[in-house]
C-alpha positions in Angstrom: -32.1 21.6 -40.3 -28.4 22.0 -40.1 -26.2 21.9 -43.2 -22.4 21.3 -43.2 -21.7 21.0 -46.9 -18.8 23.4 -46.6 -17.1 20.9 -44.3 -15.6 18.5 -46.8 -14.2 15.8 -44.6 -16.8 13.3 -43.2 -14.6 12.9 -40.0 -15.0 16.6 -39.3 -18.7 16.5 -39.9 -19.0 13.6 -37.4 -16.9 15.5 -34.8 -19.2 18.5 -35.2 -22.2 16.2 -34.8 -20.8 14.5 -31.7 -20.0 17.8 -30.0 -23.4 19.3 -30.9 -25.2 16.2 -29.6 -23.2 16.3 -26.4 -23.9 20.1 -25.9 -27.6 19.7 -26.6 -27.8 16.8 -24.2 -27.0 19.2 -21.5 -30.4 20.9 -22.0 -33.3 18.9 -20.6 -36.8 19.5 -19.5 -37.4 19.7 -15.8 -38.6 16.0 -15.7 -35.2 14.9 -17.1 -36.5 14.3 -20.6 -34.2 15.4 -23.4 -35.1 18.6 -25.2 -33.3 17.8 -28.5 -32.6 14.9 -30.7 -29.9 14.8 -33.4 -30.8 12.4 -36.1 -29.8 11.3 -39.6 -31.6 13.3 -42.4 -34.5 11.8 -44.2 -34.0 11.4 -48.0 -35.6 14.7 -48.8 -33.5 16.5 -46.1 -30.4 14.8 -47.4 -31.1 15.9 -50.9 -31.5 19.5 -49.6 -28.0 19.3 -48.2 -28.5 18.3 -44.6 -25.9 16.1 -43.0 -28.0 15.7 -39.8 -31.1 17.2 -38.3 -31.8 18.7 -34.9 -35.3 18.1 -33.7 -37.0 19.7 -30.7 -38.7 17.0 -28.7 -42.0 18.0 -27.2 -43.6 14.7 -25.9 -42.6 15.4 -22.3 -42.0 19.1 -22.6 -42.1 21.4 -19.5 -41.8 25.2 -19.3 -38.9 24.8 -16.9 -35.6 23.7 -18.5 -32.5 22.3 -16.9 -29.1 23.4 -18.3 -26.3 21.4 -16.8 -28.9 20.5 -14.0 -29.5 24.2 -13.2 -33.2 25.2 -13.5 -34.2 28.0 -15.9 -37.7 29.3 -16.1 -37.2 31.9 -18.9 -36.3 29.6 -21.8 -39.6 28.1 -23.0 -42.2 30.9 -23.4 -45.1 28.8 -24.7 -45.9 25.1 -25.1 -48.2 24.2 -28.0 -49.2 20.8 -29.2 -49.6 20.7 -33.0 -52.5 18.6 -34.0 -51.0 17.5 -37.3 -52.3 20.4 -39.3 -51.3 24.0 -39.7 -53.6 27.0 -39.5 -53.5 30.7 -39.0 -53.1 30.1 -35.3 -50.4 27.4 -35.4 -47.5 28.5 -33.2 -43.9 28.5 -34.4 -40.5 29.0 -33.0 -38.7 32.3 -33.0 -35.0 32.4 -32.1 -32.9 35.5 -32.0 -29.4 35.8 -30.6 -26.4 38.0 -30.9 -24.7 41.0 -29.2 -27.4 43.4 -30.4 -30.4 41.3 -29.2 -31.8 42.1 -25.8 -31.9 38.8 -23.9 -34.8 40.2 -21.7 -36.9 41.2 -24.7 -40.5 40.1 -24.7 -41.1 37.9 -27.7 -44.8 37.3 -27.1 -47.0 38.0 -30.1 -44.3 37.8 -32.7 -45.9 36.6 -35.9 -44.7 35.3 -39.2 -45.4 38.6 -40.8 -43.0 40.3 -38.4 -40.0 38.3 -39.4 -39.1 40.1 -42.7 -39.5 43.6 -41.3 -37.5 42.7 -38.3 -34.7 41.2 -40.4 -34.7 44.3 -42.6 -34.4 46.5 -39.6 -31.5 44.3 -38.2 -29.7 44.7 -41.5 -30.3 48.5 -41.5 -32.5 48.4 -44.5 -35.8 50.2 -44.8 -39.0 48.5 -43.9 -42.0 48.8 -46.3 -45.0 50.5 -44.9 -47.3 48.1 -46.8 -46.0 45.0 -45.0 -48.6 43.0 -43.0 -46.2 42.8 -40.0 -43.9 45.3 -38.4 -40.3 45.5 -37.3 -40.0 44.2 -33.7 -37.4 46.8 -32.7 -37.9 46.0 -29.0 -36.0 42.8 -29.6 -32.8 44.8 -29.8 -30.7 46.5 -27.1 -31.3 50.1 -26.3 -27.9 51.0 -27.8 -28.7 49.3 -31.1 -32.1 51.0 -31.3 -30.5 54.4 -30.6 -27.8 53.9 -33.3 -30.2 52.3 -35.8 -33.3 54.4 -36.4 -36.1 52.5 -38.1 -36.3 53.7 -41.7 -39.4 53.0 -43.8 -40.3 53.2 -47.5 -43.9 53.1 -48.9 -43.3 49.7 -50.6 -40.7 47.3 -51.9 -43.0 46.8 -54.9 -45.1 43.9 -56.0 -44.2 40.8 -58.0 -45.8 42.5 -61.0 -42.9 45.1 -60.8 -40.2 42.5 -60.9 -38.1 42.1 -64.0 -35.6 39.3 -64.4 -32.5 40.4 -66.2 -29.3 38.4 -66.5 -25.8 39.7 -66.5 -22.4 38.2 -67.3 -21.7 37.7 -63.6 -24.7 35.3 -63.2 -22.9 32.4 -65.0 -19.8 32.9 -62.8 -21.9 33.0 -59.6 -23.8 29.8 -60.6 -20.5 28.0 -61.3 -19.1 29.1 -57.9 -22.2 28.0 -56.1 -22.0 24.6 -57.9 -18.3 24.2 -57.0 -19.2 24.9 -53.3 -21.9 22.2 -53.4 -24.9 24.5 -53.0 -26.3 23.7 -56.5 
């Protein structure tokens, strides 16, 4: 779901939506079927702040993708049809991009439990040894891995250890978030 609450003018939001729609329309499955659909948000999505939603279409999906008519075989790693329910084996989507991400990295086998440790590693924060998953450092370039050694700690604690304390800054932060339209 894409949110553009910080873009105040409706005309600007529509311009962004038109450009995104046009750019995504350049990406199609090998059989010519569109890969993405930009649609209006449903009431719940709108309530959560979405101005529009980008959906991945899978009805006529192929592993080969055409970008501006040029075939690419390294874009779709796995096709999975969701039966309507989710289970331990339901596949998801993992997307990583940026100057420190290795575009040739193998993303096979990344699980939901690997996301938090990988994000912590990317932020140069220590990864807890008691996490169910592990930091997927191989997603990053060799230079990044050399300059950012994986650090670990025994645990980040449990929810029983959490204590909620307020400070004078909390009220200011809440007001700022409200003024920006996030709350």
